[in-house]
C-alpha positions as CSV (number, residue, x, y, z in Angstrom):
1,M,-0.5,15.9,9.3
2,N,-3.7,16.4,11.3
3,I,-2.4,16.0,14.9
4,A,-4.3,16.9,18.1
5,L,-2.7,14.3,20.3
6,P,-3.1,14.4,24.1
7,L,-0.2,15.6,26.1
8,T,0.3,12.2,27.6
9,K,3.2,9.8,27.5
10,S,1.6,7.8,24.7
11,G,0.8,11.0,22.8
12,K,4.4,12.1,23.0
13,T,5.5,8.7,21.8
14,T,3.2,8.9,18.8
15,E,4.6,12.4,18.0
16,M,8.2,11.1,18.4
17,F,7.6,8.2,16.0
18,L,5.8,10.4,13.4
19,S,8.7,12.9,13.6
20,A,11.2,10.1,12.9
21,E,9.3,9.0,9.9
22,S,9.1,12.5,8.5
23,T,12.8,13.1,9.1
24,L,13.6,9.8,7.4
25,F,11.6,10.8,4.3
26,I,13.1,14.2,4.1
27,N,16.7,12.8,4.3
28,E,16.0,10.2,1.7
29,Y,14.2,12.7,-0.6
30,E,17.2,15.0,-0.5
31,K,19.7,12.2,-1.0
32,N,17.8,10.7,-4.0
33,Y,16.2,13.7,-5.6
34,A,16.1,13.5,-9.4
35,A,15.4,16.7,-11.3
36,G,12.4,16.2,-13.6
37,E,11.4,13.0,-11.9
38,S,10.9,13.5,-8.2
39,K,7.5,14.9,-7.2
40,P,7.0,17.7,-4.7
41,Q,8.0,16.7,-1.2
42,E,4.4,16.8,0.1
43,V,3.4,14.0,-2.3
44,G,5.7,11.5,-0.6
45,M,5.3,12.7,3.0
46,P,3.7,10.1,5.3
47,F,0.6,11.5,7.0
48,F,-1.5,10.9,10.1
49,L,-5.1,11.8,10.8
50,Y,-6.0,11.5,14.5
51,A,-9.6,10.9,15.6
52,P,-9.7,11.1,19.4
53,Q,-13.3,9.9,19.6
54,S,-12.4,6.4,18.3
55,D,-10.1,3.6,19.5
56,V,-9.9,2.2,15.9
57,G,-7.0,3.0,13.6
58,V,-6.3,2.2,10.0
59,L,-2.9,1.4,8.5
60,L,-3.4,2.5,4.9
61,I,-0.8,1.4,2.4
62,H,-0.1,2.9,-1.1
63,G,0.9,1.0,-4.1
64,L,4.1,0.4,-6.1
65,M,5.7,3.5,-7.7
66,A,3.2,5.7,-5.8
67,A,3.3,7.6,-2.5
68,P,1.1,8.3,0.5
69,E,-0.7,11.0,-1.6
70,E,-2.2,8.1,-3.6
71,V,-4.4,7.1,-0.6
72,R,-5.3,10.6,0.5
73,E,-8.9,10.5,-0.7
74,W,-9.4,7.1,1.0
75,A,-7.8,8.3,4.2
76,N,-10.0,11.4,4.3
77,F,-13.1,9.2,3.8
78,L,-12.1,6.9,6.7
79,Y,-11.2,9.9,8.9
80,A,-14.6,11.4,8.2
81,K,-16.1,8.1,9.5
82,G,-14.4,8.7,12.8
83,L,-11.2,6.6,12.4
84,T,-7.6,7.4,13.0
85,V,-5.5,6.9,9.8
86,Y,-1.8,6.6,9.2
87,A,-0.5,6.3,5.7
88,P,3.2,5.2,5.7
89,R,5.6,5.9,2.9
90,L,7.0,2.6,1.6
91,S,10.8,2.6,1.4
92,G,12.1,3.8,-2.0
93,H,8.9,5.7,-2.8
94,G,8.3,9.4,-3.0
95,T,11.9,10.0,-4.0
96,S,13.1,8.5,-7.3
97,S,12.8,5.3,-9.4
98,K,16.6,4.8,-8.9
99,D,16.0,4.8,-5.1
100,L,13.2,2.3,-5.5
101,S,15.4,0.0,-7.7
102,V,17.6,-1.0,-4.8
103,R,14.8,-1.8,-2.4
104,I,13.4,-5.2,-1.6
105,Y,9.9,-6.0,-0.4
106,H,11.2,-6.6,3.1
107,D,12.1,-2.9,3.2
108,W,8.5,-2.1,2.3
109,L,7.3,-4.4,5.1
110,A,9.6,-2.6,7.5
111,S,7.9,0.7,6.6
112,V,4.5,-0.9,7.2
113,D,5.7,-2.3,10.6
114,R,6.8,1.1,11.7
115,G,3.4,2.5,10.7
116,H,1.8,-0.3,12.8
117,A,3.9,0.7,15.8
118,I,2.7,4.3,15.4
119,L,-0.9,3.3,15.5
120,K,-0.4,1.0,18.5
121,T,0.6,4.1,20.6
122,C,-2.9,5.6,20.2
123,C,-5.4,2.9,19.0
124,K,-6.7,-0.2,20.7
125,K,-7.9,-1.8,17.5
126,I,-6.1,-1.6,14.1
127,L,-7.1,-2.7,10.7
128,V,-4.8,-2.9,7.7
129,A,-5.8,-1.8,4.2
130,G,-4.0,-1.2,1.0
131,F,-4.2,-0.6,-2.7
132,S,-2.3,-2.7,-5.4
133,T,1.1,-3.7,-4.0
134,G,-0.1,-2.0,-0.8
135,A,-2.9,-4.6,-0.7
136,G,-0.4,-7.4,-1.0
137,L,1.6,-5.9,1.9
138,A,-1.6,-5.6,3.9
139,L,-2.4,-9.3,3.4
140,Q,1.2,-10.2,4.3
141,S,1.1,-8.1,7.4
142,A,-2.0,-10.0,8.5
143,I,-0.3,-13.3,7.8
144,L,2.9,-12.3,9.8
145,K,0.9,-10.8,12.7
146,P,-2.2,-12.9,13.0
147,H,-3.3,-11.4,16.3
148,D,-2.5,-7.7,15.6
149,F,-5.3,-6.7,13.2
150,E,-9.1,-6.6,13.4
151,A,-9.6,-6.9,9.6
152,V,-7.9,-6.6,6.2
153,I,-9.0,-4.7,3.1
154,A,-7.2,-5.6,-0.1
155,V,-8.0,-3.5,-3.2
156,S,-6.5,-4.6,-6.5
157,A,-3.8,-6.8,-5.0
158,P,-1.5,-8.0,-7.8
159,L,-1.5,-11.7,-7.5
160,K,-1.1,-11.8,-11.2
161,F,0.0,-9.1,-13.6
162,K,-1.6,-8.5,-16.9
163,S,1.4,-7.1,-18.8
164,F,3.5,-9.3,-21.1
165,S,6.8,-7.7,-19.8
166,S,6.1,-8.8,-16.2
167,R,6.2,-12.4,-17.2
168,F,9.9,-12.1,-18.0
169,A,10.9,-9.8,-15.2
170,E,13.0,-12.4,-13.4
171,L,14.9,-13.2,-16.6
172,L,15.5,-9.6,-17.4
173,N,16.5,-8.8,-13.9
174,G,19.0,-11.7,-14.0
175,F,20.4,-10.3,-17.3
176,N,20.8,-6.9,-15.7
177,H,22.8,-8.4,-12.8
178,F,25.0,-10.2,-15.3
179,C,25.6,-6.9,-17.1
180,D,26.6,-5.3,-13.8
181,F,29.0,-8.1,-13.0
182,T,30.7,-8.1,-16.4
183,G,30.8,-4.3,-16.8
184,M,28.3,-4.2,-19.7
185,D,26.0,-1.7,-18.2
186,N,25.2,-0.3,-21.6
187,L,23.3,-3.5,-22.5
188,A,21.2,-3.6,-19.3
189,K,17.5,-2.6,-19.3
190,K,16.8,-1.8,-15.7
191,F,13.6,0.3,-16.2
192,I,10.5,0.2,-18.3
193,K,8.0,3.0,-18.9
194,N,5.1,3.2,-16.5
195,D,1.7,4.2,-17.9
196,A,0.8,6.0,-14.7
197,D,-2.8,6.6,-13.7
198,N,-1.7,9.5,-11.5
199,P,1.5,11.0,-13.2
200,H,1.6,13.7,-10.5
201,I,2.1,11.0,-7.9
202,N,3.5,7.9,-9.6
203,Y,7.0,7.3,-11.0
204,L,7.0,7.3,-14.8
205,L,9.7,4.6,-14.8
206,C,9.4,1.2,-13.2
207,P,12.5,-0.7,-12.0
208,I,12.5,-4.2,-13.3
209,S,13.8,-5.3,-9.9
210,S,10.7,-3.9,-8.3
211,F,8.5,-6.1,-10.5
212,V,10.5,-9.1,-9.3
213,Q,10.1,-8.0,-5.6
214,V,6.3,-7.6,-6.0
215,K,6.1,-11.1,-7.5
216,K,8.2,-12.5,-4.6
217,L,5.9,-10.8,-2.1
218,M,2.7,-12.1,-3.8
219,K,4.1,-15.6,-4.1
220,N,4.5,-15.7,-0.3
221,V,1.1,-14.2,0.2
222,R,-0.6,-16.8,-2.0
223,Q,1.1,-19.6,-0.1
224,S,-0.2,-18.4,3.3
225,L,-3.7,-16.9,2.5
226,S,-5.3,-19.8,4.2
227,E,-3.8,-18.6,7.5
228,I,-5.8,-15.4,7.5
229,D,-8.9,-16.0,9.7
230,I,-10.0,-12.4,10.4
231,P,-12.6,-10.4,8.4
232,V,-11.3,-9.7,4.9
233,L,-12.7,-7.5,2.1
234,V,-11.3,-8.1,-1.4
235,I,-12.1,-5.6,-4.1
236,Q,-11.1,-5.9,-7.8
237,A,-11.8,-3.9,-11.0
238,K,-13.4,-6.0,-13.7
239,N,-11.3,-4.5,-16.5
240,D,-8.1,-3.7,-14.7
241,P,-5.4,-3.2,-17.4
242,K,-2.5,-3.8,-15.1
243,V,-3.5,-6.4,-12.5
244,A,-5.1,-9.5,-14.0
245,P,-8.8,-9.3,-12.8
246,E,-8.8,-13.0,-11.8
247,S,-6.4,-12.0,-9.0
248,G,-9.2,-10.9,-6.8
249,P,-11.3,-14.1,-7.0
250,M,-8.1,-16.2,-6.6
251,I,-7.2,-14.4,-3.4
252,F,-10.8,-14.6,-2.1
253,Q,-10.9,-18.4,-2.8
254,H,-7.7,-19.2,-0.9
255,L,-8.5,-17.1,2.2
256,G,-8.9,-19.1,5.3
257,S,-11.4,-16.7,6.9
258,D,-15.1,-17.5,6.9
259,K,-15.7,-13.8,7.3
260,K,-14.6,-12.9,3.8
261,H,-16.3,-10.6,1.2
262,F,-15.6,-10.0,-2.4
263,V,-16.7,-7.1,-4.6
264,W,-16.3,-6.5,-8.3
265,V,-16.0,-2.8,-9.4
266,D,-17.0,-2.2,-13.0
267,Y,-14.1,0.0,-14.2
268,H,-11.5,0.0,-17.0
269,M,-8.5,1.5,-15.0
270,H,-6.2,0.1,-12.3
271,G,-6.5,3.2,-10.1
272,I,-9.9,2.9,-8.4
273,I,-9.2,4.7,-5.1
274,R,-9.1,8.2,-6.5
275,G,-11.7,10.2,-8.5
276,G,-15.4,9.4,-9.1
277,I,-15.0,5.6,-9.1
278,A,-13.5,5.7,-5.6
279,L,-16.9,6.6,-4.2
280,D,-18.1,3.1,-5.2
281,V,-15.1,1.5,-3.5
282,F,-15.5,3.6,-0.4
283,K,-19.1,2.7,-0.1
284,E,-18.2,-1.0,0.0
285,V,-15.5,-0.3,2.5
286,A,-18.0,1.5,4.8
287,S,-20.5,-1.4,4.6
288,F,-17.7,-3.9,5.5
289,L,-16.5,-1.8,8.4
290,A,-20.0,-1.2,9.7
291,A,-20.8,-5.0,9.5
292,Y,-18.0,-5.7,11.9
293,R,-18.7,-2.7,14.1
294,L,-15.4,-0.9,13.2
295,I,-17.4,2.2,12.4
296,N,-20.7,3.6,13.5
297,P,-23.2,2.4,10.9
298,L,-25.1,5.7,11.3
299,S,-22.0,7.9,10.7
300,P,-22.4,10.2,7.7
C-alpha cells in the first residue's frame, strides 16, 4: 500500500479501515489456503494509492476468479494521473476456488461498499470502475447509490456470456444441490476449468455457483440501467472469447444517462486491462475523465 495519510482524525480512520480489510484477507487466506492453487498472498491483498493533491478517488474493482492484482496496472495509471485509488478484494477471491464457491454476489457488493467507505474518509468525489464482473458490480453500485458517485467506468461487463456451459449453469447448480441433499456428492460437478488470461492471478477452476451469482447480478443490473444518470464509459473488446461482445452495446443502449460513451477495443482476449492492449483502454479512460474534469487534461 502506498500510504502517506495526514495525521488527522480522517487519516487515522482511513488507516483503521485499511488495516481491517488487510486483516480480514489474511485471516481468510490462512483459513482457505489450498496448496497448489492459492496464489502468493500479495496477489490477493487489497491496496490503496493515496494522492493528497486531489480530492477525487477511484473505487477500482477486479473481476471474477481474480484478485486486486488484476487491476494493478490500471490503478498505477490512475494514480499517475493524480487520483487516489482503492482496489478492494471481493469476498472469496485471492484465497481458493472452494472459498469462492460459497459466496454470493451480495458478499461481493459488501466488499465494494467497504471500499467505498474507505474512500469517503479521504476523498470528496468518488468514481467507481471495474473490469468484467467488477464492471457489473460498479454499475450495480451506481444503481444502489445514485448520489454517491461522480461517474462509472465499465470494462467488459458480462451482461451475456459466450461459453456454452454458462447457459446451463443454473441447471447444473441445481443438480449439484440435489446431489448434496441426497448424499451423492460423487455425481456433482461443482467446478469447471477456467482458461485464465492471467494464471498467476486467476483461479484455474471456476465454481458453477459463481457463474449463477454473476448472472443474477447482471440480471439486476440490466433491469435498472435506465436509473443511472451520471457519466458512464462502457468499453468492450470486439472479439472477447468469454463475454459476448454485444454485452457492451446492450448496456450502453439501456443506460439512462445522456452523458454516456461507448468504445470498442479491437482485441481477441477478455483481459484488456493488462499488457500492451491496456494502453488503448487507459487512453480512453483518461479522455473520459478529462472530459468531466475528474483529472487535469494536461496531466502526463
